[in-house]
C-alpha positions in Angstrom: 81.1 109.0 102.4 81.6 105.9 99.7 84.8 105.7 101.2 83.2 105.0 104.5 81.6 101.9 103.3 83.9 100.8 101.8 85.7 101.0 105.0 83.0 99.6 107.0 82.2 97.1 104.8 85.7 95.4 104.6 85.6 95.6 108.9 82.2 93.5 108.4 83.4 90.8 105.8 86.4 90.1 108.5 84.1 90.1 111.6 83.7 86.0 110.8 87.3 84.9 109.7 88.1 86.5 112.8 85.7 84.0 114.8 86.6 81.4 112.7 90.4 82.4 113.6 90.4 82.7 117.3 87.1 81.0 118.8 87.2 78.1 116.1 91.1 77.7 115.8 90.8 77.6 111.9 94.5 78.1 110.2 92.8 78.8 107.2 90.6 81.5 108.7 93.8 83.7 109.8 95.9 83.4 105.9 91.6 84.9 104.5 92.2 87.6 107.4 95.7 88.9 106.9 94.0 89.2 103.1 91.4 91.1 104.3 93.5 93.2 106.4 95.4 94.1 103.8 93.1 95.4 101.6 91.9 97.2 104.4 95.0 99.3 104.7 94.8 100.1 101.6 91.4 101.3 101.6 92.4 103.0 104.4 95.3 104.5 103.1 93.5 105.7 99.8 90.9 107.3 102.2 93.9 109.3 104.2 95.5 110.3 100.5 92.0 111.9 99.3 91.4 113.4 102.6 94.3 114.8 102.5 94.4 116.2 99.0 91.3 118.0 99.7 92.7 119.9 103.2 95.4 120.9 101.0 93.0 122.1 98.0 90.6 123.5 100.6 93.4 125.6 102.3 94.5 126.8 98.9 91.3 127.9 97.7 91.0 130.4 100.8 91.7 134.2 99.8 
């Protein structure tokens, strides 16, 4: 469940910058958002890879 916690925390960390960029129109927040979303994408990709590996190992373990 560590992956879920990491993903949830990453999304929460982006919330303030979303508000600053879209509501307060701060350009620097947009840069931070893009960087944060890139990190979020990496976390999600790692989670997808782990899920696929787990599925494959479970499938091969069945008789």
